N, C-alpha and C positions, 0 to 999 in steps of 0.2 A: 662609869661614864668615860669614854675615850677622850683624848685631847681634841679630836676633830669635833665630836659632839658638843663638848664644852665651848669650843670656839664658835660654832654655829649658833648655839643658844645665846651666847653673849652678844653676837652680832644682831640677833633679833631684838635684844634688849636695846641696843643702840638705835636701831631703825625706828622702833616705836617711840622711844624718848625724844629723838630728834624731830620726828614728825609733829608730835604734840607741842614741842617748844617752838618750832618754826611758826606754827599757827599763833601761839600766844604772843611771841615777840612781834610778829608782823602786825597783829591787831593793836597791840599796845603801842607800837611805834607810830602807826598811822594816827590813832586817836589821841596819843599823848605827845604829838609833835616832836618825836625824838628820832633823828636819823641813826643814832648809835644803836637803838633797838632794831630799827629796820635793817641795819648792817648785820646785826646779830642774827636776824631772821634769814638773811641771805646766806650767811655762813651755815646755819643749821640746815637750810635747804640743800646746799652742796654736800653737807655731812650725810644726808639721807642717801644721796646717790653714791657717795663714797662707801657707805656701809653696805649698800646693795652690791657694789663691786667686790667688797671683802667677802660677802656671803657667797657670791658666785665663785670666787677663788677657792674658798674652803670646800665647796661642793665638788668643784673640778679636781682639786687636789686629792679627794677621797677615791678617785678612780684607781683601780688596781693597775699594777705594772702590765705592760703589754709588749708586743714585739718591737714597736717603735720607741717605747719608753720603758726600758728594762729597770730603771731606777724609780719608776713611778712618775707622778705628775706634780710632785711637791714644789718644783722650781717655779710654778706659777705664782706662788705666794709673794716673793719679792717683786715680781712684775706687777702684781696687784698693788703692792705698796707704792711703787712708782706712780701708778694711776691715782692712788689716794693723795699722794703728795701733789700731783698736778691739780687735783680739785682744791687743795688747800691754797696753792699759788693763785689759781683763778679767783677764788673767793677773796683772797687778800687784795688782789689787784682791783677787783670790782669795788670793794669797800674803800680802798684808797682813792680811787677815781671819784666815786660819789661823795666821799668826804670833802675832797678838794672843791667839788662843784658846790656843795652846800656851804662851805666856808665863804665862798665868793658870792653866795646868794643870801640876802637877809631873810630870816625866818623867825617864827615865834619861839619863845622859851619853852622847853619841854615841861609837861605837867609833872607836879610833884609826886603823884601816885605811881609814876613809872619807876620810881626808886624801889617801891615795894615789890613790883614785878621783877625787877632786876635782882633784888636781894634773894628772892626765892629761886630764881634761875641760877645764880651763882652757887648757892648751896647744892642744888640738884646736879649741876654739871660737875662740881668737884666730887660729889659722891659717885657719879657715873664714871668719872676718870679713875677713881680708886678701885672701883669694881672691875673695870675693863683692863686696867694695867696689871692688876693682880692675876687675872685670867691669862693675860698675854705672857706673863712670866711662868705661869703654871704650864701653859701649852707650848712655850718657846715659839710663839707666833709673832713674826715681824709685822704682818699686816694688821693683827689685832692690836699691837702696840701703836701702830699709826692711827688706828681707829680711836684708841684711848686718848692720844694726843689731840685728836679732834675735839674731844670733850674738854680737855684742859685749855686748849686755845679758845674754845667757846667761853669757858669760865673767865679767862683773862680779858677777852673783849668785853664781857659783861661787867667786870670790875672797872675797866677803863671807862665804860659808858656810865657806870654809877658815879665815878669821880667827876666826869665831865658834866653830867646832868646836875649833880650837887653844886658844882661851881656856877653853872648857869642860873640855878634857882636862887642861890645865896647872894650872888653879886648882881643879879638882875640885868637891866638894860646894858648892852654892850658886850655881854658875855654869852649871848644866845648860841654862839658857835662852839662853845666849850665841848659839848658832847661830840661834835663833828671832829674836833681835834683829837678827842679821845679815841674815836673810831680809826682815825688815821694812824695814831701811834700803835693801836692794836693790830692793824694790818702789818706793820713792820715786825711786830712780835710773831705773828703767824708765819711770815716768811722765814724768820730765823728758825722757828721750830720745824719748818718744812725741811730745812737742811739737816737738822738733827735726826729726823726720821729717815731721810733719804740715805744718809751715810752708811748705817748698818746694813740696809737692804742692798746697797751697791756692793758692800763687802761680801754679802752672802752670795750674790751672783758670781763674784770673782773668786769664790772659794777662799776667802781670806782666813788665815789661821789665827783665830781669836778665842780658842776654846781650851785654854791652858788648864782650867779647873777640871773639865771633863776628861782631858787627856791624862791628867794625874790620877783621876778616879779609875780610868780604864787600866792604866799600868798597875795600880795597886791591886785591883780585883783580879787581873790576869795571873798574878803570882800565886793566887789561891787555887788555881787549876793544876791538878797533878801532871807533872811532866814539863811544865813551863818554868824555865830557869830565870827568865828575864824578858825584857822587851827592848826593841830598838826603835825603828821609825814608827810614828803614829800620826796619821793624817786624818783630818775630819772635814767632811763637806756637809753643809746643812742643806736639806731639801724639804721645804715646808716646815713641819713640826718634828721631823726626824733627822737624826744625825748619822750619816754614812761613814763608816770607819775603815781605814786601811791600816793594819797593824802587823808589824814584824815581831814574831815571838821566837825567843831563843830556846832551843831544846838540846838534849844530849846528841852529839853528832854520831854516836854509834848505834842509835836505834834504827829499826827498819822503816821503810817508807810507810808501811801500813800503820805502825804505831804513831808516826808523825802525823799521818792523816787523821787518826782518831783524836790525837791531842788538839789538832786544829779545830775539829768539829766540836769537841767538848768545850774548848775555849770560846768559840763563837756562841754556842748555846748558853753558856754560863753568863757571858757578858750581856746578851739580850734578855736573859732572865733577870739579872741584877739591875740593869739600866733599861727600863721599858721604852724610853724614847729613842733607842738606837734603831736605825733602819737596816741597810745592808752592812754586813760585817765581813770584810775580806781579811783572812789570816794568811800571812806568808811565813813559812817555817824557816828559821835560820839555825844552823848547827853551831854549837858553842866551840870556842877555840880549843 
């Protein structure tokens, strides 16, 4: 299974899970008098649309290179990540606003059975996070990583809601707004995580050089190709789940252009064979001194 297929399948998992949880949270929040659960339902609803955006991005990125996009369509992925972060910010803002309104408005203490619902949700969302974050690392997908953090943020808001509802139930009258305060704190956490997701995607768009481990691997493997004496510059640009490479290879300065050309092609083919997630590989031949 290719990285693209893995990412698409993982996104379907997120969409189905978030849809079910949004319904469960919304019903439990309404009938259990818990705005923290309703806030959770709001976030899960935005997560559905965010996951649909991620799915669209993956399908678009699979398009082959064309005349207008010779490097393919992979750059749409960090753009989708920006959109996913926007959904996170919107959901956090809605949750914060409604939490403040509920803090200022007297309401009933949440039902104790909502804690059971929250406990199940917390476990499920953490499992979902672990599954999706593992797949994001496997596929080198920034938007899948953002989707994974949607699950983790959901788990955190549920933990905060659990704490808030527990306080409201244990201490009783006068503490009815504890779960609203919990939702408010959770919204701040979501905003913080939004920045953590946005920063790498921004670096990807700006072609930030943060791939030292991959560069070392490329240099090491290049020396195994016959005729390559060493390497000089090595630049990497990430596009979707692929890494485009510009590499300067050092060869004997006395060889013919034809031999240098063959070494270049052999090196390119070897690197793409040994490191499957490489996209375009451009080899520049440098003569040794």
